[in-house]
C-alpha positions as CSV (number, residue, x, y, z in Angstrom):
1,M,-12.8,-5.8,3.4
2,R,-14.9,-8.9,4.1
3,I,-13.4,-10.7,1.1
4,K,-9.9,-9.8,2.3
5,S,-10.7,-11.1,5.8
6,L,-12.2,-14.3,4.4
7,L,-9.1,-15.0,2.3
8,I,-6.8,-14.4,5.2
9,L,-8.8,-16.9,7.3
10,L,-8.9,-19.5,4.5
11,A,-5.1,-19.1,3.9
12,A,-4.3,-19.5,7.6
13,F,-6.7,-22.4,8.0
14,F,-5.3,-24.2,5.0
15,V,-1.7,-23.8,6.1
16,S,-2.5,-24.7,9.7
17,Q,-4.3,-27.9,8.7
18,S,-1.5,-28.8,6.2
19,F,1.5,-28.1,8.5
20,G,0.1,-27.9,12.0
21,Q,2.4,-26.5,14.8
22,I,2.9,-22.7,14.9
23,H,6.6,-21.8,14.9
24,S,6.4,-18.0,15.4
25,I,4.3,-14.8,15.1
26,N,5.9,-11.7,13.7
27,L,4.7,-8.1,14.0
28,S,6.6,-5.5,12.0
29,G,6.4,-2.0,10.7
30,A,7.8,-1.0,7.3
31,F,8.7,1.7,4.9
32,S,7.7,0.9,1.3
33,Q,8.4,2.4,-2.1
34,P,8.5,1.0,-5.7
35,M,11.7,0.5,-7.7
36,S,9.7,1.0,-10.9
37,K,6.9,3.6,-11.1
38,R,4.1,3.7,-13.7
39,L,1.5,6.1,-15.0
40,K,3.8,9.2,-14.8
41,V,3.9,9.0,-11.0
42,N,6.7,11.3,-9.7
43,K,6.8,10.1,-6.1
44,I,5.1,7.3,-4.1
45,N,6.0,5.8,-0.7
46,A,4.3,4.4,2.3
47,L,4.4,3.5,5.9
48,G,2.7,0.4,7.1
49,G,2.7,-2.8,9.1
50,E,2.4,-6.6,8.7
51,A,1.6,-9.6,10.7
52,T,3.0,-13.0,9.8
53,V,2.2,-16.5,11.3
54,S,4.8,-19.2,10.6
55,F,4.1,-22.9,10.7
56,D,6.6,-25.8,11.0
57,L,7.3,-27.6,7.8
58,Y,10.6,-29.5,8.4
59,K,13.3,-28.7,10.9
60,D,14.4,-25.1,10.0
61,Y,11.9,-24.7,7.2
62,H,8.5,-23.1,7.6
63,V,5.4,-22.0,5.7
64,N,4.1,-18.5,6.4
65,V,0.9,-16.5,6.0
66,S,1.3,-12.8,6.1
67,F,-1.2,-9.9,5.8
68,G,-0.3,-6.2,6.0
69,Y,-1.5,-2.6,5.4
70,N,0.3,0.3,3.7
71,L,-0.9,3.8,3.2
72,Y,0.8,5.4,0.2
73,S,1.0,9.0,-0.7
74,V,1.1,9.5,-4.5
75,S,2.4,12.5,-6.5
76,Q,1.4,12.2,-10.2
77,D,1.7,14.6,-13.2
78,S,-1.7,15.8,-14.4
79,A,-3.4,13.7,-11.8
80,L,-6.9,15.0,-12.5
81,E,-6.8,14.4,-16.2
82,K,-5.2,10.9,-15.8
83,W,-7.8,9.9,-13.3
84,N,-10.5,10.1,-16.0
85,W,-13.0,11.5,-13.5
86,V,-16.1,12.1,-15.7
87,F,-17.5,14.7,-13.3
88,W,-14.3,16.8,-13.6
89,L,-13.5,16.3,-17.3
90,L,-17.0,16.8,-18.7
91,R,-18.7,19.1,-16.3
92,Y,-16.9,20.7,-13.4
93,K,-13.6,21.6,-15.2
94,G,-15.5,23.7,-17.7
95,I,-17.6,25.5,-15.0
96,V,-14.5,26.4,-13.0
97,N,-12.5,27.6,-16.0
98,D,-15.4,29.7,-17.3
99,A,-16.1,31.3,-13.9
100,L,-12.5,32.2,-13.4
101,A,-12.2,33.7,-16.9
102,K,-15.5,35.6,-16.6
103,Y,-15.3,37.0,-13.1
104,S,-12.2,38.8,-12.1
105,Y,-13.3,38.9,-8.4
106,L,-13.0,35.1,-8.2
107,K,-9.8,33.2,-7.5
108,A,-9.2,29.5,-6.9
109,T,-6.4,27.1,-6.0
110,L,-7.2,23.5,-7.0
111,S,-4.9,20.9,-5.4
112,P,-5.5,17.2,-6.2
113,V,-4.5,14.8,-3.3
114,Q,-4.0,11.2,-4.0
115,K,-3.7,8.3,-1.5
116,M,-3.6,4.5,-1.9
117,D,-4.5,1.8,0.6
118,L,-2.7,-1.5,-0.1
119,Y,-3.3,-4.8,1.6
120,P,-0.8,-7.5,0.7
121,L,-1.7,-11.2,1.4
122,F,1.1,-13.7,0.9
123,V,1.9,-17.3,1.5
124,T,5.6,-18.1,1.5
125,A,8.1,-20.8,2.3
126,S,11.1,-19.8,4.4
127,A,14.4,-21.2,5.8
128,D,15.4,-19.8,9.2
129,F,18.6,-20.6,11.0
130,E,20.4,-19.6,14.1
131,L,23.7,-18.5,12.6
132,I,25.5,-18.1,15.9
133,E,24.1,-18.0,19.4
134,N,21.0,-15.7,19.5
135,I,21.5,-14.5,15.9
136,H,18.9,-15.7,13.5
137,V,18.9,-15.3,9.7
138,G,16.2,-16.2,7.2
139,A,15.0,-16.1,3.6
140,Q,11.6,-16.5,2.2
141,L,10.0,-16.9,-1.2
142,G,6.4,-17.1,-2.3
143,G,3.5,-15.2,-3.8
144,G,0.0,-13.9,-3.2
145,V,-2.5,-11.1,-3.9
146,I,-2.2,-7.3,-3.4
147,F,-5.6,-5.7,-2.7
148,Y,-5.5,-1.9,-3.3
149,T,-7.7,1.1,-3.4
150,R,-6.6,4.4,-4.9
151,R,-8.3,7.5,-3.7
152,L,-8.3,11.0,-5.1
153,Y,-9.9,14.2,-3.9
154,L,-9.7,17.8,-5.0
155,H,-8.9,20.4,-2.4
156,E,-10.5,23.6,-3.6
157,S,-9.6,26.9,-2.0
158,W,-11.7,29.8,-3.3
159,Q,-11.6,33.6,-2.7
160,K,-14.3,36.0,-3.7
161,Y,-13.7,39.8,-3.4
162,F,-16.5,42.2,-2.7
163,S,-15.3,45.6,-3.9
164,T,-18.2,47.5,-2.3
165,L,-17.2,46.2,1.1
166,D,-13.4,45.9,0.4
167,Y,-13.7,42.4,1.8
168,E,-12.4,39.0,0.6
169,F,-14.5,35.9,1.4
170,K,-12.5,32.7,1.6
171,Y,-13.8,29.1,1.7
172,D,-12.4,25.6,1.2
173,Y,-14.0,22.3,0.4
174,Y,-13.2,18.9,-1.0
175,N,-14.5,17.1,-4.1
176,F,-14.0,13.3,-4.0
177,A,-13.5,11.2,-7.2
178,D,-14.7,7.7,-7.6
179,P,-12.0,5.3,-6.2
180,K,-10.1,2.8,-8.3
181,S,-9.3,-0.7,-6.9
182,G,-7.9,-4.0,-7.9
183,N,-6.3,-7.2,-6.7
184,P,-3.3,-8.1,-8.9
185,F,-1.1,-11.1,-8.2
186,A,2.5,-10.8,-7.1
187,L,5.7,-12.8,-6.3
188,V,7.7,-12.0,-3.1
189,G,11.1,-12.7,-1.7
190,G,13.0,-11.4,1.2
191,L,15.9,-11.7,3.7
192,N,16.0,-10.9,7.4
193,V,18.3,-11.0,10.4
194,G,17.3,-11.1,14.0
195,Y,18.7,-10.9,17.6
196,E,17.1,-13.0,20.3
197,F,17.4,-10.6,23.2
198,L,15.2,-12.7,25.5
199,E,14.3,-16.4,25.2
200,G,11.6,-16.6,22.6
201,F,11.7,-12.9,21.6
202,V,13.6,-11.8,18.5
203,L,14.1,-8.3,17.3
204,D,14.5,-8.5,13.6
205,A,15.1,-6.3,10.5
206,G,15.1,-7.1,6.8
207,F,13.7,-6.3,3.4
208,K,11.1,-7.8,1.1
209,Y,10.9,-7.4,-2.7
210,V,7.5,-7.7,-4.3
211,Y,7.2,-8.2,-8.1
212,I,3.7,-7.5,-9.4
213,L,2.7,-9.8,-12.3
214,K,1.7,-8.0,-15.4
215,T,-1.9,-8.7,-16.3
216,E,-3.0,-5.9,-18.7
217,G,-6.7,-5.3,-18.5
218,K,-7.3,-7.6,-15.5
219,Y,-7.3,-7.5,-11.7
220,G,-6.9,-3.7,-11.7
221,Y,-3.3,-3.9,-13.0
222,N,-3.8,-1.0,-15.4
223,E,-4.5,1.5,-12.6
224,L,-1.7,0.4,-10.3
225,P,1.0,3.1,-10.3
226,M,4.0,0.7,-9.8
227,S,5.5,-2.5,-11.1
228,D,7.2,-3.7,-7.9
229,L,7.7,-2.8,-4.3
230,L,10.7,-2.7,-1.9
231,N,9.8,-2.9,1.8
232,I,12.3,-2.3,4.6
233,K,11.0,-3.5,7.9
234,L,11.7,-3.7,11.6
235,G,9.8,-6.0,13.8
236,L,9.4,-8.3,16.8
237,T,9.1,-12.1,16.5
238,F,7.6,-14.3,19.2
239,L,9.0,-17.9,19.0
240,Y,6.9,-20.9,20.1
């Protein structure tokens, strides 16, 4: 997280020194999901948010620095096997299977749960116009880095039956796998429209398309479960 924070500060400092005056600050929430999934993922989507600082470039043109956070829920076929979790594949999987086959009084439900934290950092150029009075439209194009961490844990629900007591003991616990992380590069473009309901305050909505650059074997690309992202957002912009 320290590296992410440092990069954000460096990007903001570079842009502010290069272009100067702040034009606006935008805070938004978004729903996100990929158009193209990878690694036999069945379903993946997220809710998150983003903050963007825009600096004046020339008239209606601006340079923007944005940083966000999205929490993804991931559903994947054979998630445990595909994770390549050494503890599960080489040790624990065999112990569980042997115990269930050997002891009829034991039962277990094993449910893998997978989440992904994603932190996009982008620098973009944008054109923003007041189409008609109080109605703003804009487009942006740029690129940056996507920091991510995938997390998987195994929810284990066990039942043990004691025939002499006619009693079933139940207990649950969680096994956590080693996380996977990376920082692939991406291109981004988007459109938005806003309504200035008060002077200096704009309620806006839009979408952003993120294309993740293919870098096989580098920057954690191989473990990223999607090739792109589509974000639909709703936010509030403060004009300076």
